[in-house]
N, C-alpha and C positions, 0 to 999 in steps of 0.2 A: 712466249718468245717465239714460234714460228709464224704468230701474226705481225710481230715487229719485222721479221725475216723478209716475209712477203711482201711487206711494205715499202721496205728498203728498196727490195729488188724491183719494184715498179717504178719508183723514184729515180733511180740509176737506169733503167729501160730508157725513161723519157729525157734523162741527160746525154745520154751516149751518142746519140744523134750520129755524126760522120767524123767524130775524132780521129777513126782511123785513115780516113781519106785526107787528113790534114796537111799542110806544106809545111814541113818543118824549118827549112830554109827561110820561108815568109815568117816562121814565127821568131826564129832566131832574130831577123832584122827587127821585127816589133818589140822584140825585148830589150833592145838598147834603151829604150824610155823606162824600163823597169830595171836596168842595171845599178842605179844608184842606191837601190836597197838591197835588191835581191842578188846584186853581182852580176856579172857579166855571163855566168854559166848557172846560176840558178844556186848559187851558197852565199847566202847572205852576210854583208860585211858587218851586220849589227846583231847581236845575239837575241835581240828583242823581237827580230822578224825573221820569218820562217825562212828556211831552206827549203826552194822548190825543186832543185836538182834530184832527179829520180823518183819523182812524185808521181801517182797515177795520173795519166790525162784525162780520166773521166772523173776523178775528184777533184782536179785544178778546173776543170769546166765547171762544174758545179757550184765551186767557190766564187767564181768568175759572176755566175749567173746571179749566186745568192746576194754578192754585193750589187750587182747591177740593179735587182729588184726588191733591195732592202730587207732581205730574208737574213743578211749578216751586213754587221755595221762598222764602218772603220772609217774616220774621215778623210784619211789619205786613201785607200784602197778602193772607197765608194767612188770616189771621183775619179780614179784612175780606170775604174771598170766601165764607168756610166757610158763614156763616146763608143767602146769596142762593139765591133760589130760581130755576129756569131762566127763569121769565118776567123776572124782575128783572133778571137778567144780559142777556138779549135786550134788555131795554128800555133799559139802561146803555148797553150796546153801540150801538144804535142810536143812541142821542142824542149820545153822543161824535162818531160819525162824520158827525154832520150841522153838527158845530162848525167854524169855521176856526182853523187854528192860527197862532200869532204867528210873524213872519217871522224868523229868526235870521241872525244875521251869521258869517261863517267868520273865522277869525283872519289875517290877510293873510301872514305868514310859512308858513303850513302849506297856503295855498290850492295851491300847484304841486304838492305832494307827494300834498296830499287829492285834487285831481282827477284825479291820474295812477292813484291806486289806483282810485278810483271807479268812472273811466270805462275803464280798462284792465288793471286788475288789476298785478301783478307777475309776469310768465312766468318769470322767474327761480326765483323758489320755488314755482310754480304756485298763486299767489294770484289767483281768478279776478276779471273786474270785477265790482263790485257792482251797476252797472245791468244786467248780464246779467239777474236776477233783480229787484231793485228800481226800474227802470226809468230813465230818462236823466233825470226830473224828481224822481226819488225818491217816486214816486207807488205802488209797490208793485204786487203783482198777487196780486188778491183771489182768483182762481181757483185758484192754486197754493197760497195762503196766506202769501205773502210779503208783509211789512208796509211799509205806505209809512215814509219815512225823512225826508222833507223835513220841516225846520225841528226835527230832534228835539236836544233839549240835548246837548251834546257830553258833559257828564261822565256822564250816564246812559248815552250810546251807548259810551263808554269802558269804563264797567264792565261793560256787558253783554258785548262783545267780550273783554273780559278774563277775566269768569266763562265764557263758551264755551270761550276758550283753557285755563281750567285744569281744566274739566270740573265748573264749580260748577253751571253751568246745561246742563241735557241735555233741555230740551221741544222742540228743533228736530227737525223730520222728516227722517229718513234721516242725521241728524247731520251735515247740511250745514254749519251754521254753526259747529259745534265743530271740523269738518275745515277749513275757510276761517281761522278766528282762529286756529287751531293753527300756522299758516304765517305770521303775520303778526309784524311785529316790534313792540315800545312804538311806535316813532316812528310806523309806518304807524298803528298804530290811532288814536294821538292826531290823526293828519293827517286822516285819513279822517272821524271823527268830528266834527271842527271842519269838512270840507268841507260833511257833511251838514246840519250847524246851520245852514249859509247857502245851503243847496240849496233854492230854491222858484221 
């Protein structure tokens, strides 16, 4: 585990670059091209698409670079990311990081299982607690490269976990999410994704 964390730290250090010096206003202007899917303030208009509002800028930058470099694949996002300059990526990432996510709601019937997985994992199948990396309130861990999950759309999270499980998404550092999702049942994936949507 220490080796994995060290690897992640090196990757994130190479990605961080100058996000802190980004131009948020320029990012807001550029984000107008993203609004049809992610909303004008980073809150997606379709539950299958991710909320970007409040997401860590370093994480967003890594995802855009991964789409550009075919380390993460999506027909729409790969095409949208490809022409972006390094400065535009920094600006967009910084803009979305400053926005406020809309608070979601967990499905009542999935809360118990979702909370159990998020807060304690499943020791029987070696599924770790989500909060160990993503924090008790789902705010993530910027230094380690772990994204914020709070209020993320359930349908989007279900798809990402299933993509990790099937090996269709492979841009997770040290294969951590692939290893976790591979041990999760369909019911656990749905429950924890619902719980995350209501986590704030």
